[in-house]
N, C-alpha and C positions, 0 to 999 in steps of 0.2 A: 302185403307180406313182401319180405325181402328176397330178391331174386336168388341170392347166394343160398339162403336157407331153403327155397323152393327146389333149386336145382340139385344141391348137394345132400342136404340134411334130411329133407322129408322123404325121399325115396328110400333111404336105408333106415330111418328112426322113425318114421311117421306111425307105423302100426304099433309102436311100444308105448305103454303108459310111462308117464314121466318118472315116477317112482321106480320103474323097472330098468331104467337107463343106466349103464355103467360106464366107466372111463374107456373100457374096451370097446363099447359100442361106438363111441365117438372117434376112438382112434381107428377102428375099422372103417368108418365113413370117410375119415380124412385121408388114410393110407393111399388111395389111388391118385390124389392130387397133391399130397404133401411134397414129394420132390419135383414133380412136373409143374406144378402152379403154386409155388410157395406163398406168393401174395395173396392168391384167392383162398388157399388153405388157411392162412392166417386171419383172413377176414371171416371165413365161415366159423372157425374156432372162436373168435371174439364174439360173434353174434350168438353162436350157441351158449357161451358163457353167460352173456346178458340173459338170455331166456332162463338159464338155469339159476342165475341170482335172483330174477323175478319169481321164480318157483320157491326158492327158499323163503324170500320175504313174504309169500302168501302161505307158508306153513305146508306146501305141497310136498316139499322133500327136505331132508335135513342136511345134506352136504351136496356141494357141486362136483359132480364127477368129471366135468371138463378141465378142472385145476389140475388133474393128475394126467392128462393126455400127453403132455410134453414128455413124460418119461417113458411112454409107450411108443414114441415114434422116434426115428432116426433124426440126428441133428441135420438141418437144413444147410446144405454147402452154400458158402458164400453169402451168408445172411448178412454179415458185418460189411462185406464189400458193396452190397446194394446201397447202403446209405452213402450218398455222396454229398458233400458240402460245397457250396460255392467258394472258389477260391476268394481270400480278401485282397483288397487292393493295398499294395504297400503304401505306408502313410506318405511317402515321398511323392508319390504320384497324385495324391488327393488334390492339391491345389491345381494343377494343370487339369485334372478332370472337371472340377468345379468351373474352371474358366472356360475351357474348350467345349465342355458338354452342357452343363447346367445352366450357364449363364449366356451361351451363345444360342442364336437362332430361335428367339421367341421364348417367353417363359410360360410354359405349361404349368398348371397347378402342381403336376407331378414332379417337374423339375424343382419348383420353389420348395416344395415339401421336403424332397431329398436333400436340398441344400441345408435347409432348417434343420433337418435331422442330423446332418453331418457337423453342423455348427453347434449343436446342443448335446451331441452324443446320447441321445434318447432313443427309445424303441419306436417303430412305426405307428403302433396302436396309440401311444402317448401322443404323437403329433397329430394323427388322424382326428382324435377325439378331444384335442385342445380346444378349450373355452376362453373367451375374451375375458371372463371373471378371473382367471387364473394368472393373468398378465398383469405386471406392474411396470409400466413403461418408465416411469420416473426412477425407479430403484434399478431398472434393467433386470428384472427377475421374473422368472415364471415358476410358480408354485403348482406342482402336480398333486392333486389330491391322493391320499392313501388308497382309496377304493379302485384307483386306475393303474397303480403301481403293483408290480409282480410281488414285491415284498410286503405289500400292503402297509407302507410307511410313506408318509409325505415326503415328497422330494423337491428340493429348491434348486432351480437351474439358472445360473448367472447368464445373462445374455450379451453378446458381443454386439458391437455397432452394427455389423451386417445382419445379424438376427434381429435387430431393433428395425433396422430398415425394411426387412421383409415384412415384419408385423404392420409396420406403419402402411406400407403398401397394401397389404390385405385390407387393413381397416379402410383405406381410401375406396376400395373396391365395394365394400359394404355388401358382400354377398349373402351374410347371414348374421343375425343378430347374436347368436350364441357361439356357434363354431368358427374357428379361426380359419380352418382349410375344410369348407363344406364340400361334400361329394356332390357329383352330378345328381346321384339319386336323392340327396336330401333335398337339392333346388327343385327337382321334379315334383316331389311329394308336396313342398311347399306351395307349389302352383296350384295343385289340386284342393288344398285345404284353405 
């Protein structure tokens, strides 16, 4: 059982039948931590919501009372401010970063992958899951299948000379038959199978 549910929800709601629970019950349970521990309160609310959705799916209740809890509790201050984004690097600094950081002092798999990601302007998951069958070296083209794209549409990525050089180097290493950038975990699993 989830620790958050055990710690916060069960002591206040555990004696009630599911069909008896109201939005006010959940609000009363969350109120003591709503302002003091907003992240924890949000997690508890989300988990209660999942439990109640499960109850709806099993025809135990007709509606989810957790959906209305937000209107019974005050707005959490600074909720927007808690979300912080990593600042992006100015595009003018990227060549120096690649030369001084990614290409200097040994080529770890992470450095090579990041450079390839920069060269192709793709998402990290697309690079991590890239397979040799998607690469056409002669045409300098990488075709990412729709199933791996966020928009679920096949995407064709032209490859620069440097991107091709990275791929050729990976191919020479022959670390994996399918994946271009296999993880240490994948190599570990292959040893055992």
